[in-house]
C-alpha positions as CSV (number, residue, x, y, z in Angstrom):
1,M,77.4,108.0,74.7
2,L,77.9,108.5,78.4
3,S,81.3,107.7,79.9
4,C,81.6,105.5,82.9
5,R,82.5,107.1,86.3
6,V,83.8,105.6,89.4
7,F,81.5,105.4,92.4
8,L,82.3,104.2,95.9
9,E,79.9,103.0,98.5
10,A,81.1,102.2,102.0
11,S,80.0,101.2,105.4
12,W,82.0,100.8,108.6
13,L,81.6,99.7,112.2
14,T,83.8,99.4,115.3
15,D,82.9,97.5,118.4
16,V,84.6,97.0,121.8
17,G,83.7,93.3,121.7
18,L,82.8,91.2,124.8
19,V,86.0,91.0,126.8
20,R,88.1,94.2,126.5
21,P,87.2,97.1,128.7
22,I,87.8,99.8,126.1
23,N,88.1,100.0,122.3
24,E,91.7,100.5,121.1
25,D,90.8,100.2,117.4
26,S,90.4,103.4,115.3
27,L,89.2,103.9,111.7
28,Y,89.1,106.7,109.1
29,C,86.9,106.8,106.1
30,D,86.7,109.5,103.4
31,V,84.4,108.0,100.7
32,E,84.7,111.0,98.4
33,K,88.5,110.8,98.3
34,G,88.6,107.1,98.5
35,I,90.7,106.9,101.7
36,F,90.1,104.1,104.2
37,I,92.2,103.3,107.3
38,V,92.0,100.8,110.2
39,A,94.3,100.7,113.1
40,D,94.6,98.3,116.1
41,G,96.4,99.9,119.1
42,L,98.6,98.0,121.6
43,G,99.8,99.0,125.0
44,G,98.5,99.2,128.5
45,H,96.0,101.5,130.1
46,R,94.5,103.2,127.1
47,A,97.9,103.6,125.4
48,G,96.8,101.5,122.4
49,E,93.7,103.8,122.0
50,V,96.0,106.8,121.9
51,A,98.4,105.2,119.4
52,S,95.7,104.0,117.0
53,S,93.7,107.3,117.1
54,L,96.9,109.3,116.6
55,A,97.9,107.2,113.7
56,V,94.7,107.5,111.8
57,K,94.5,111.2,112.4
58,I,98.0,112.0,111.2
59,I,97.8,109.7,108.2
60,G,94.2,110.6,107.3
61,D,94.9,114.4,107.5
62,L,98.1,114.1,105.4
63,L,96.3,112.0,102.7
64,Q,93.4,114.5,102.7
65,N,95.7,117.3,101.9
66,S,98.1,115.5,99.6
67,V,96.0,113.1,97.5
68,L,94.5,115.3,94.8
69,D,92.9,114.6,91.4
70,G,96.2,114.6,89.5
71,T,98.2,112.6,92.1
72,T,99.8,109.6,90.5
73,I,100.0,106.0,91.9
74,V,103.8,106.4,92.5
75,D,103.2,109.7,94.3
76,I,100.5,108.1,96.5
77,Q,102.8,105.3,97.5
78,S,105.5,107.9,98.5
79,I,102.9,109.9,100.4
80,L,101.7,106.8,102.2
81,S,105.3,105.9,103.2
82,D,105.9,109.4,104.5
83,A,102.6,109.5,106.4
84,I,103.3,106.2,108.1
85,L,106.8,107.3,109.1
86,R,105.5,110.6,110.4
87,A,102.8,108.8,112.5
88,H,105.4,106.3,113.7
89,K,107.7,109.0,114.9
90,E,104.9,110.9,116.7
91,I,103.7,107.8,118.5
92,K,107.2,106.9,119.5
93,L,107.8,110.5,120.8
94,K,104.6,110.5,122.9
95,G,105.5,107.1,124.3
96,T,108.9,108.3,125.3
97,S,107.7,111.6,126.9
98,D,104.8,110.1,128.8
99,P,105.4,107.1,131.1
100,R,101.8,106.1,130.9
101,L,102.1,105.6,127.1
102,H,105.5,103.9,127.2
103,G,105.8,101.1,124.6
104,M,102.5,102.0,122.8
105,G,102.1,101.1,119.2
106,T,99.5,100.3,116.5
107,T,98.9,98.3,113.4
108,I,97.9,100.2,110.3
109,S,96.1,99.1,107.1
110,I,95.3,101.7,104.4
111,A,93.5,101.6,101.1
112,V,93.4,104.5,98.7
113,V,91.2,104.0,95.7
114,R,92.2,105.9,92.5
115,E,90.5,105.3,89.2
116,N,90.5,101.5,88.8
117,E,93.1,100.7,91.4
118,A,93.5,100.5,95.1
119,I,96.8,101.3,96.6
120,I,97.3,99.3,99.8
121,A,99.8,100.1,102.6
122,H,100.1,97.8,105.6
123,C,102.0,97.2,108.9
124,G,101.0,94.6,111.5
125,D,98.2,92.1,111.5
126,S,95.1,94.1,110.6
127,R,94.1,93.0,107.1
128,V,92.9,94.1,103.7
129,Y,90.9,91.7,101.5
130,H,89.6,91.9,97.9
131,Y,86.4,90.2,96.9
132,R,85.4,89.4,93.3
133,E,83.5,86.1,93.3
134,R,86.1,84.8,95.7
135,L,87.8,86.4,98.7
136,R,91.6,87.1,98.4
137,R,93.7,88.3,101.2
138,I,95.9,91.2,100.0
139,T,98.1,91.7,103.2
140,I,100.4,89.4,105.0
141,D,100.3,89.4,108.8
142,H,103.5,90.8,110.3
143,T,103.7,88.3,113.2
144,M,106.4,85.9,114.5
145,G,104.2,83.0,113.5
146,T,104.1,84.2,109.9
147,Y,107.9,84.8,109.9
148,L,108.6,81.3,111.2
149,V,106.4,79.7,108.5
150,R,107.4,81.9,105.5
151,E,111.1,82.5,106.3
152,K,112.1,79.4,108.3
153,G,109.9,76.8,106.7
154,I,108.3,75.7,109.9
155,P,104.9,74.0,109.4
156,E,102.0,76.0,110.8
157,N,100.9,73.3,113.3
158,F,104.4,73.4,114.9
159,V,104.3,77.1,115.6
160,P,103.2,77.8,119.3
161,S,99.9,79.6,119.2
162,F,101.1,82.7,121.1
163,Y,103.6,83.4,118.3
164,W,100.7,84.4,116.0
165,N,100.0,87.3,118.4
166,I,103.6,88.7,118.5
167,L,104.0,91.5,116.0
168,T,107.2,91.8,114.0
169,K,106.2,95.3,112.6
170,S,104.0,98.1,113.9
171,L,104.0,101.8,114.3
172,G,105.6,103.2,117.4
173,A,106.8,100.0,119.0
174,D,109.4,99.0,116.4
175,D,112.4,100.6,114.6
176,D,111.3,99.8,111.1
177,P,107.8,100.9,110.2
178,S,108.3,100.6,106.4
179,P,105.0,99.3,105.1
180,D,104.2,96.5,102.6
181,M,102.7,98.1,99.5
182,N,100.3,96.4,97.0
183,I,98.2,97.6,94.1
184,V,94.9,95.9,93.4
185,E,93.1,96.3,90.1
186,L,89.4,96.9,90.5
187,E,86.4,95.9,88.4
188,D,82.8,96.9,88.7
189,N,81.1,95.6,91.9
190,D,84.4,94.5,93.5
191,I,84.5,94.8,97.3
192,L,87.4,95.7,99.6
193,L,87.3,94.7,103.3
194,L,89.6,96.3,105.8
195,C,89.5,94.8,109.3
196,T,91.4,94.3,112.6
197,D,92.2,90.9,114.0
198,G,89.2,91.1,116.3
199,L,87.4,89.9,113.2
200,T,89.9,87.5,111.7
201,G,90.8,86.0,115.1
202,M,87.2,84.8,115.4
203,I,86.1,84.1,111.8
204,S,88.0,82.2,109.1
205,D,88.6,83.6,105.6
206,D,86.1,81.0,104.2
207,E,83.4,82.2,106.7
208,I,84.1,85.9,105.8
209,E,83.8,85.0,102.1
210,R,80.4,83.3,102.8
211,E,79.1,86.4,104.6
212,I,80.1,88.6,101.7
213,K,78.5,86.4,99.1
214,I,75.2,86.4,101.0
215,Y,75.0,90.0,102.2
216,S,77.1,92.0,99.8
217,S,74.0,93.8,98.4
218,N,73.7,95.7,101.7
219,L,77.0,96.9,102.9
220,R,75.7,98.3,106.2
221,F,74.1,94.9,107.0
222,L,77.2,93.1,105.9
223,A,79.4,95.2,108.3
224,E,76.9,94.5,111.1
225,R,76.8,90.8,110.3
226,L,80.6,90.4,110.4
227,V,80.9,92.2,113.8
228,S,77.9,90.2,115.1
229,E,79.5,86.9,114.0
230,A,82.8,87.7,115.7
231,K,81.0,88.5,118.9
232,M,78.9,85.3,118.7
233,R,82.2,83.4,118.6
234,G,83.4,85.1,121.8
235,G,84.3,88.7,120.9
236,H,87.7,88.4,122.6
237,D,89.0,91.5,121.0
238,N,87.9,94.9,119.6
239,I,86.4,94.5,116.2
240,T,86.6,97.0,113.4
241,V,85.5,96.6,109.7
242,I,85.3,98.8,106.7
243,V,83.6,97.4,103.6
244,V,83.9,99.3,100.3
245,R,82.1,98.6,97.0
246,Y,83.7,99.9,93.7
247,M,81.2,100.7,91.0
248,L,81.3,102.0,87.4
249,R,78.2,103.9,86.4
250,S,77.1,106.2,83.6
251,G,75.7,109.6,84.3
252,R,76.5,112.4,86.8
253,D,79.1,111.9,89.5
254,L,77.6,110.8,92.9
255,W,79.4,109.5,96.0
256,R,77.4,107.5,98.4
257,R,77.9,106.5,102.0
């Protein structure tokens, strides 16, 4: 009797959108190791682009070298915390040493898939979703709007709209980059979606769920559809998506992009 093996299939896409002059989003995907990262940079004159690309490189490289076959879930969580702190310090140092990069920062959302679990680390308002028949948002946006609703009990419709765009946690721009951590148990054919707010600012969770239900059989087309829909609604921000399918199959090990 053949034992079941874990297979990952993934597709990703980043787009400047229709309004912004440059793309300040960055992404990192290693399907074989199950490492997926999205980052949305902030700051003037390409500073956000520098911050997000620096974050995904530092964190991606560290995970590449540290997450091995025998690495435990607890170890991965510790590695993620250390990697995020290292990226935070490097971004802050560059922002301090170069006036053109002063105040730069970035969101970060990471998923590391190990066996039947995804370890999620998150700072900012980029998001990670889990889809199994229905869409479930794993991350909580670190914004002033979220803080007022969750911590102060203010109804959402009483929160000024611009408060939803004020980050309360990010890499580089804040003193405390400690990430939220979550673990998601995965079953055959589950889908993970990592995305920046260029998607979620244009498309509701219900609409994202509908797109996944219709187009999940083709991840490349699904990624293109999500980006296209965000652009059709105005494309006010850069848009980045990573979609990952988790599969259990019998037979020889094969990783697919």
